[in-house]
N, C-alpha and C positions, 0 to 999 in steps of 0.2 A: 619499502617503507617499514619503519619500526613501529611496533605496537599494533594492536588489533583495530581494524576499521569497524565502526558501528554500522551495521547493515539492518535495514528493514526489509524483510522478505515478503513479497506479495504472493498470496495464494488464492486461487479461486476455490471457494468452499465447495466440497463435494466432488472435485475433479481429480481423476476421471470417475472414481467412485469413492464411497466413504472410506474404505480400507486403504485405498491408494493415497487419498488426501492425508490420512493420518500418518502413513509411512513417509510421505513427503515432508510433513511437519517434523517428524522425528529426525529425518536427515538434515533439515535446516538447523534444528537445534544442535545436532552433532557438529555441524559446520560452524557454529558459533554466532548465529544471527542474534541480534539484540532486541528486535521487535518482529511481531507478525502483523501483516496487513491482510485482513481477510476480505476478499471481494465477494459480495453477494451477486450471483449470476443474474444478468439482465439481458433481455432479448434485443435491445437496441442501444448498445453502448456507444457513447459519442467520443470517447477518448482512447479506446482500446484498439490495438492493432490486431493482425490476423490471428496470432497465437492465442491471445486472451479472448477474442471474439469467438473463436472456435471452441475453446474450453467452456465458455459460458453456454454456447448453443448446445453442446453435447450434454452438459450437466442439466440444463433445463429440459432437454428431450427425455431424460430418464425420470422426470417428475420432481425435480428439486424445488423446494419451497423456501420462503423466507425463514420459517421456523427452523429449517435444517441449517441455515446459516448461523442462527443464534446458538443452536445446539453444538455446532462445530466450534464456534468461538468459546463456548463454555467448556468443551472438552480440552481445548488448548490451554485455557487458564488452569484447569485441574491438573493436566499432565505436565505443564511447564510453568509453574507459578512465578518463576523469575523472569519470564518474557512477557512484556505487556502486549495486549492485543488491540490493534486499531481495526475498525471496520470501515470498508469502502463500499458505497452503494450509489446508485443514481436516484435522482429526485423522485422519479415515478414510484419506486418501491417505498421510499420514505413517506411520501405524501399519501399514497394509497393506504398505507398502514395507519397513518396519522402521525404527525411529527412527534407529538408528546408520547404516543404509544411506542413508536419506534425507539425513542431515546430511553424510555422506561425499560423496554425489553433488552436493549443494549446494556444498560446498567446492571440488570438482573443477571445477564450472561457474563459479567465481569469485564466487559469491553471498556477500554480507557478513553477512546476518542472515536469520533465519526468524521469521515472524509466523504463529502458529497460534491463532486466536481461541478455539477451543473446547478448547484444552488449558490449563486454569488454571495459574497460576504455582506452586501448591502441590500439583498432581497432574498433572504434565506428561509422565508416562511416560518420564522420563529425557531429555527434549528438551534442557534447559539443559546438562546434563552432556555430552551428545553434541555439542552445538554448541561448548561451551567447549573440548573436546578437539581440535576442528578449527579453532580460531581464528575461529569464527562467534559472533554474538550471537543469543541467544534473546530475542525482544521480547515481554514480557507485555502483555496488553491490559487496560486499566482502563475501566470505564463508570461514569457518574454514579449508576447504580442500586446500585452496590456499597456495603455498609455502611462507615462511616467507618473502623472498625478494620481492615477488609480492605484498603482503600486505603492506609492507613498501613503495613500489613504488606508490601504490594507495593512501595511506595515505598522502604521500608527495605532492600530487596534491593540497591539501588544498581546495578541493571543498566545497561549502557551506554545503552540506549534503552528507552523504554516508550511504547506506543501508547495515546493517550487518545481513546476514542470519545466524541465531544462530546455525544452524547445517547443515550438508550436506543432500541431498535428496530432498524430496518434502514437501509441506506444509500440515498442518492438524494434524499430530501426535504430541502429547504434548512433549515439549522440556524440559529437565532438565537443569535448569540454575545453573551452578556450577563454581568452580574456573577457569577452563579452558575457560568457556564462557566469564567470566569477563576479563581474560587476552586477549582474542581475541578482545573484544570490545575496550579495552584500546589501543591495537595496531592499530586498524582500525581508531580510533579517534586521533592518536598521531600527525597528521598534523593540527589539529584544526577544522576539520569538525564536524558538528553536526551529531551524530550517531542515525540512526533510526534502532532499534533492533526488529526483528521479526522472524517468523517461529515457529509455534507450541505454540503460547501464547494463552492459553485458560482460565486461571483463575487469580483471584486477587492476590493470593499468589505469583505466578510467576511474575506478573507485579510489585508487591511491591519489590521483590528481584532485578529485572532488572532496575527499575526506576532510582536509584541513579547513574547508570553507562551509561545511554543513554539520548539523547535529547527527544526521544519519543519512547514509546512501541507500536509496530505495531501488530495488530490482525486482522485476516480475516476470517478463516474457522469457528471460533466460532460464528461470526455474520451470515455467510451464513447458517450455521446449524439452527440458531434461526429463520431466515427468512423462511426457508423451512418448519420448524415445525409449524410456526404460519400461514403460507399462507392460508391454508384451512379455517381459521377463519376470514380472512379479514384484511384490512389495519390497522384498529385500533389495532388488536392483534399483527401485525408486529411491529408497532410503540412501543407498550408496551414491547414486547419481546426484541427488540434491545436496548431500553432504559435501561432495567434491566441489560442486559449483559454488556452494556457500563459502567454502574455504578459499577458493580463488579470490572471492571478493573481500572476505574479512581479513585475508592476509595480503591483499594487494599484489597478487602475483599472476 
């Protein structure tokens, strides 16, 4: 594929530790990613596969708190001012903090958008309004299992971004990008939203097929696995490993 692929890199904030997470971010930036998606670790994730579940559990076990997630996002904005930061969290953390308070803290940290998969677009506890009031985007999540009418209703909102989960289930397992996937993406983006396509993106060939149909290709478990494998060898190894994985995706190879 000619030209750089726009990639959104999913990071679990604070995993495996603060220094390692920062090294991973530097590697992803070296590899040319265009967005960071920072996940706030949660104890009972509904959409995450084994790699991200394990990363969340290990990070929480060492005492990670919501404030640490905002601090990591703020560091990313300071260190990489040209790379927007989206935050991903589950409803429990947002609701417990207070929807308005969470959005306010996100804005203060320099976060551009919030993705909360278990707050549906038509019952979001005021998330979209709280985000809009603070100059943030609230990114609804669409899945292929949704009825056609519901996908159409979501698309008609015309939000700046929409996240398209490319298959039902949990993250991690490699996703086959086929004609039905492209049809789903087309439907999700029919209202003019920029589509962020992810779930099971692990290789450059997948990214190259997906890239013409989405605003950004989202990948996460592939980076978490690379971080875990390199961690015993230190921060330089983490930076190198994540940079290489990022280049595979951004170059479509």
